[in-house]
C-alpha positions in Angstrom: -23.6 -52.1 -79.3 -23.9 -49.1 -76.7 -22.6 -46.1 -76.9 -20.2 -46.4 -74.5 -18.6 -49.2 -76.4 -18.5 -47.5 -79.6 -16.6 -44.5 -77.8 -14.2 -46.6 -76.5 -13.3 -48.4 -79.8 -13.1 -44.7 -81.1 -10.8 -43.7 -79.0 -8.6 -46.7 -79.1 -8.6 -46.4 -82.9 -7.4 -43.2 -82.3 -4.6 -43.8 -79.8 -3.6 -46.4 -82.4 -3.4 -44.1 -85.1 -1.3 -41.8 -83.2 1.2 -44.6 -81.9 1.7 -45.7 -85.6 2.2 -42.3 -86.8 4.8 -41.6 -84.1 6.5 -44.8 -84.7 6.9 -44.4 -88.4 8.8 -41.1 -87.8 10.9 -42.8 -85.5 12.2 -45.6 -87.9 12.7 -43.0 -90.6 14.5 -40.4 -88.9 12.3 -37.7 -90.2 12.3 -35.9 -87.1 14.8 -35.3 -84.5 14.8 -37.3 -81.2 14.6 -34.3 -78.8 11.6 -32.9 -81.1 10.0 -36.3 -81.8 10.4 -37.0 -77.9 8.2 -33.6 -77.5 5.8 -34.4 -80.1 5.0 -37.5 -78.7 4.2 -36.2 -75.0 2.2 -33.3 -76.6 0.0 -36.1 -78.7 -0.2 -38.1 -75.9 -1.5 -35.1 -73.7 -3.9 -34.2 -76.7 -5.2 -37.7 -76.9 -5.7 -38.3 -73.2 -7.4 -35.1 -72.7 -9.8 -36.2 -75.8 -10.6 -39.2 -74.2 -11.5 -37.1 -70.8 -13.4 -34.7 -72.8 -15.3 -37.1 -74.5 -15.8 -39.2 -71.5 -17.1 -36.3 -69.6 -19.5 -35.1 -72.7 -21.1 -38.6 -72.4 -21.9 -38.9 -68.9 -23.2 -35.4 -69.1 -25.6 -36.2 -72.4 -26.5 -40.0 -71.3 -29.5 -40.7 -69.3 -31.0 -44.0 -67.6 -34.8 -43.3 -67.8 -36.9 -45.4 -65.3 -40.3 -46.5 -65.7 -42.0 -47.3 -62.4 -44.6 -50.4 -61.8 -47.8 -49.9 -62.8 -46.2 -48.3 -66.5 -44.9 -48.8 -70.0 -42.2 -46.7 -71.0 -41.8 -45.3 -74.4 -38.0 -45.1 -75.1 -37.0 -42.4 -77.9 -33.2 -41.3 -78.3 -32.5 -37.4 -79.1 -30.2 -36.4 -81.8 -27.7 -33.7 -81.6 -27.8 -33.3 -85.3 -30.8 -35.4 -87.5 -33.9 -36.8 -85.9 -34.8 -38.3 -82.3 -35.8 -42.0 -83.4 -37.8 -44.8 -81.1 -35.5 -47.1 -79.5 -37.6 -49.7 -77.4 -40.3 -50.3 -74.7 -40.0 -51.4 -71.2 -42.5 -52.6 -68.5 -42.1 -50.9 -65.0 -40.3 -51.4 -62.9 -37.3 -51.1 -65.2 -34.6 -48.8 -66.8 -32.6 -49.3 -69.9 -29.5 -49.0 -68.5 -26.9 -45.3 -69.2 -27.8 -44.3 -72.8 -26.8 -41.4 -75.0 -29.6 -38.8 -75.1 -32.5 -41.1 -73.9 -35.8 -40.2 -72.9 -38.9 -42.0 -71.9 -42.7 -41.1 -72.2 -44.6 -43.4 -69.4 -47.8 -44.5 -69.8 -50.0 -45.9 -66.7 -51.3 -49.5 -68.1 -54.0 -49.2 -64.5 -57.5 -48.5 -64.9 -58.5 -44.8 -65.4 -62.1 -43.4 -64.8 -63.3 -40.6 -67.1 -66.7 -38.9 -66.5 -69.0 -37.0 -68.9 -71.6 -34.8 -67.6 -74.5 -33.6 -69.5 -75.7 -30.5 -67.5 -77.1 -27.0 -68.8 -76.8 -26.6 -72.4 -75.9 -30.5 -73.0 -78.7 -31.9 -70.9 -80.8 -34.4 -73.1 -84.1 -34.5 -74.5 -85.8 -37.8 -73.2 -88.3 -39.5 -75.7 -91.1 -37.5 -73.7 -89.3 -34.0 -74.8 -88.3 -33.4 -71.1 -84.7 -32.2 -70.7 -82.7 -34.9 -68.3 -79.2 -33.8 -66.7 -77.3 -37.2 -65.9 -73.2 -38.2 -65.8 -71.5 -41.4 -67.3 -67.9 -42.6 -66.4 -66.1 -44.7 -68.4 -63.4 -47.0 -67.1 -60.7 -47.8 -69.6 -57.0 -48.4 -69.4 -54.0 -48.4 -72.3 -53.2 -52.8 -73.4 -49.5 -53.0 -72.0 -49.1 -54.7 -75.3 -49.9 -51.9 -77.7 -48.4 -48.9 -75.9 -46.1 -48.3 -79.0 -49.1 -47.9 -81.2 -51.0 -45.9 -78.8 -48.1 -43.2 -78.4 -47.5 -42.9 -82.3 -51.3 -43.0 -83.3 -53.7 -41.5 -80.9 -51.2 -39.3 -78.3 -49.7 -35.9 -78.8 -46.2 -35.6 -77.4 -44.5 -32.3 -76.1 -41.7 -31.4 -74.2 -42.5 -32.1 -70.4 -45.9 -34.3 -70.8 -46.6 -36.7 -68.1 -48.7 -39.7 -68.2 -51.8 -38.2 -67.5 -51.9 -35.6 -70.2 -50.8 -38.3 -72.6 -53.6 -40.1 -71.5 -56.4 -37.6 -71.4 -55.2 -36.2 -75.2 -55.4 -39.6 -76.2 -58.7 -40.1 -74.7 -60.0 -37.0 -76.5 -59.1 -37.7 -79.4 -60.6 -41.1 -79.9 -63.5 -41.7 -77.2 -65.1 -38.7 -75.8 -66.9 -37.4 -78.6 -68.5 -40.6 -80.3 -69.0 -42.1 -76.1 -71.0 -38.6 -75.9 -72.9 -39.2 -78.9 -73.8 -42.7 -77.7 -75.1 -41.7 -74.4 -77.2 -39.1 -75.9 -78.6 -41.7 -78.4 -79.1 -44.1 -75.7 -81.3 -41.8 -73.4 -83.5 -40.6 -76.0 -85.0 -44.2 -76.5 -86.7 -43.6 -73.2 -89.5 -41.3 -71.4 -88.2 -39.6 -68.8 -89.3 -41.0 -66.0 -88.4 -44.6 -66.9 -84.8 -43.8 -67.2 -83.7 -43.9 -63.7 -85.4 -48.1 -63.9 -83.2 -48.4 -67.2 -79.7 -47.2 -66.0 -78.6 -50.7 -66.0 -79.8 -51.4 -69.8 -78.3 -48.0 -70.8 -74.9 -48.6 -69.4 -74.9 -52.1 -70.8 -75.7 -50.9 -74.2 -73.3 -47.9 -74.0 -70.4 -50.2 -73.3 -71.4 -52.7 -76.0 -71.3 -50.0 -78.5 -68.3 -48.2 -77.4 -66.2 -51.6 -76.9 -67.0 -52.3 -80.7 -65.8 -49.1 -81.8 -62.5 -49.3 -79.8 -61.8 -52.6 -81.1 -58.5 -53.2 -82.3 -57.2 -50.1 -80.8 -54.5 -50.0 -77.6 -57.9 -49.0 -75.8 -59.3 -51.5 -73.3 -62.8 -50.2 -72.3 -63.9 -52.1 -68.7 -67.1 -50.5 -68.2 -70.0 -47.7 -68.7 -71.9 -46.4 -66.0 -74.7 -44.3 -66.3 -75.6 -42.3 -62.7 -77.0 -38.8 -61.3 -80.1 -38.3 -63.2 -81.7 -35.5 -62.7 -85.4 -33.9 -63.9 -86.4 -30.6 -64.4 -87.5 -29.0 -61.1 -91.2 -29.1 -62.3 -91.0 -32.8 -62.5 -89.2 -33.3 -59.2 -92.1 -31.5 -57.4 -94.9 -33.4 -59.4 -93.2 -36.7 -58.5 -92.9 -35.5 -55.0 -96.7 -34.2 -54.9 -97.5 -37.5 -55.9 -95.5 -39.5 -53.6 -96.9 -37.4 -51.0 -100.5 -37.9 -52.5 -100.1 -41.5 -52.4 -98.9 -41.8 -48.8 -102.1 -39.9 -47.5 -104.1 -42.2 -49.6 -102.5 -45.3 -48.5 -103.2 -43.9 -44.4 -106.5 -43.1 -45.2 -107.5 -46.7 -46.8 -105.4 -48.0 -43.4 -107.8 -45.7 -41.2 -110.8 -47.2 -43.4 -109.4 -50.7 -42.4 -108.9 -50.1 -38.9 -112.9 -48.4 -38.7 -114.2 -51.6 -40.5 -112.6 -54.0 -38.1 -113.9 -51.7 -35.2 -117.3 -52.0 -37.1 -117.2 -55.8 -37.1 -116.3 -56.0 -33.6 -119.1 -54.1 -31.9 -121.3 -55.8 -34.4 -120.4 -58.9 -32.8 -120.2 -57.4 -29.3 -124.1 -56.1 -29.8 -125.2 -59.6 -31.3 -123.5 -61.2 -28.2 -125.1 -59.2 -25.6 -128.7 -59.2 -27.6 -128.2 -63.2 -27.5 -127.3 -62.7 -23.6 -130.7 -60.8 -22.9 -133.1 -63.0 -25.1 -131.6 -66.2 -23.0 -132.3 -63.5 -19.3 -135.6 -62.6 -20.6 -136.5 -66.0 -21.4 -135.6 -67.4 -17.7 -136.7 -64.2 -15.8 -140.4 -64.9 -15.1 -142.3 -62.9 -12.7 -142.4 -65.3 -9.9 -138.7 -65.8 -10.0 -138.3 -62.0 -10.1 -140.9 -61.7 -6.8 -138.6 -64.5 -5.4 -135.5 -62.6 -5.3 -137.2 -59.7 -4.4 -138.1 -61.5 -0.9 -134.9 -62.6 -0.4 -133.3 -59.1 -1.1 -135.6 -58.1 1.5 -134.3 -60.4 4.1 -131.0 -59.8 3.4 -131.4 -55.8 4.1 -134.1 -56.7 7.0 -131.1 -58.4 9.0 -128.4 -56.0 7.8 -127.1 -53.1 10.4 -126.9 -51.0 7.5 -129.8 -50.1 5.6 -132.2 -47.7 4.4 -135.7 -47.5 4.2 -136.7 -48.3 0.5 -140.5 -48.4 -0.4 -141.4 -51.0 -2.8 -144.4 -51.6 -4.3 -146.3 -54.8 -3.2 -149.6 -56.7 -3.8 -152.7 -57.6 -1.9 -150.5 -60.6 0.0 -147.4 -58.2 0.7 -145.4 -59.7 -2.0 -143.5 -57.3 -4.0 -144.5 -56.3 -7.3 -142.4 -57.0 -10.5 -143.0 -55.6 -14.3 -144.2 -52.3 -15.5 -147.2 -50.3 -14.3 -149.2 -47.4 -15.7 -148.5 -44.6 -12.6 -151.2 -42.3 -14.1 -154.4 -44.4 -13.3 -153.0 -45.3 -9.7 -153.0 -48.8 -10.0 
């Protein structure tokens, strides 16, 4: 039964009691007729005023709290005297209708992402004792069917709390510190330079551990991701130097390979030239060279453009071909 129905019933009972009392006075001639009429009018006015006042007070004190889509509302009813109490859960978009002193705390059931940074004083020592800075991102949401348990056991409610504040308080109460502890523990299993290649493995291990820890609670942990791995400056400089040296060595090796190919090319060319010379030397006999020289002289004599050329000749006027010792005059 709603508050409105209860109020109307109480007002109806009050009016019926007053009417019955007036009827009793009339039938028993306890009051004079004129006084009785005046009293009846006064009672009716008072009753009407009381009813109007009750209705106005009810409208001023009643509310129709709304829960939007993507939220689940935790409904409570305040009390003028006594204690507030839980009256129900509503899944948005929804509202309970006008209810006396009703309040709602809306809790988002859509995924949230919280980031935990490990930097500065909170950096983590890797297995090889180097300080590593990194971040982890946990993606989670409140289970829609367990909002009542979430509010009553994990959140802290104060006047004016919004959904984000409620979510953050609950996350800090249950998830934050265990997650940070698990993250430190997992990274310390690896050497610093191996961590960047083990990000997926570390993320999966963190997800598994925090999901087991929150099993049976209103927290639905979807995933945990490790990111933004940062090494000390000296390590970063060393890695950069090593990379630069590796690139130089690769370039030198490439140059050596090119030179080796050029060498092989020149050897092949030289072998070809030597073979060609060998073939030519076998065919260039003195008689053949003399023949070629005579033919060249003929062409030169018959040419309109020629110069005087002195060539050695033998006894028969035949050009000499060969190697001569000029110091002996022969």
